[in-house]
N, C-alpha and C positions, 0 to 999 in steps of 0.2 A: 491822451485823448486826440493825438494827432494834430494838435494846434502848435507845433514847434515854432512856426514864425512868430505867433502871439506870444509864447512863453520866452523867445529870445529877446523880444522887444521889451517885455515886462522886466526881465532880469537886467537888461541894459538900463533900464530906467533906474532900477534899484542901485546899480553901480554908478550912475550918474549922482546919486545922492551920497553914497559911500562907496568909493572905488576899491576899497579893500574888504568889502562884505564877503565873508567866507562862504556863506551858503549860496549867495548869488553866483560867485565865481565857480564853486563847485557844480552848481546846477546848470550853468551855462556849459561847463566841461561835459557834463552828461549828455546834453543836447548834442554837442559836437561829436562825442563818441558814438551816440546812436546814429549819426549820420555819416559815420566812418572818416570824420575830419580829425584824426588822431593827434596831428601835430597842434592843432588849435586846442583840442581838449587838454593835451599835456600842458600847454601854457595856462589854461584856467586852473587846472588841479594844482600846478606848482605855485600859482598866486594864491590860491586857497590855503595851501599848507604854510606859505610864508605868512600870511595873514593871521592864521591860527595853527601854531605848531603841533598842537595835539589833536587836530581834527582828523580822526581816524578815518572816516569815510573818505576824505579827499586823498589820503595817502594810499587807500585801497585803489581808488579810481586812477591815481597817478601811476601806480604799478602796472595797472592794466593797459593804460595808454603807452606807456614806455615799453611794455612788452609788444604791443601791436607795432610800435616803430622799430623794433629790433634794438632798443637801447639797453643792452644787458646790464651794464654796471648801474646805470640809473633805475632800472627796474629792480635790481637786487637792493639798492639802497632804500628805496620806496617800500619794498617788501619788509625789509629789516625793521624799518620805523613802524610800519603797521603792525608787525608781530609784537614789537615792543610795547606799543600803546594797548594792544590787545591783552597782553600778559598783565599789564598794570590794573586792568579793570577786574581781573579774577580776584 
């Protein structure tokens, strides 16, 4: 809805209550990614996957952020983990 500043503040408040909240971390990463702040997005996605290792969406997003940053090995690792999690759901 174009209210990225408000969303960033709201997710920041959520992290104030629970610094390892995976959805808040992932969603902040999405906001950063949309603003082409790929390095910051990568940090949020990595934190989300650390907080919840089976968080498929965060692995998908981490893969994309690493790709934008040219981090080939990290991108491949995130992609492999995403693929593994996706196969488990079938």
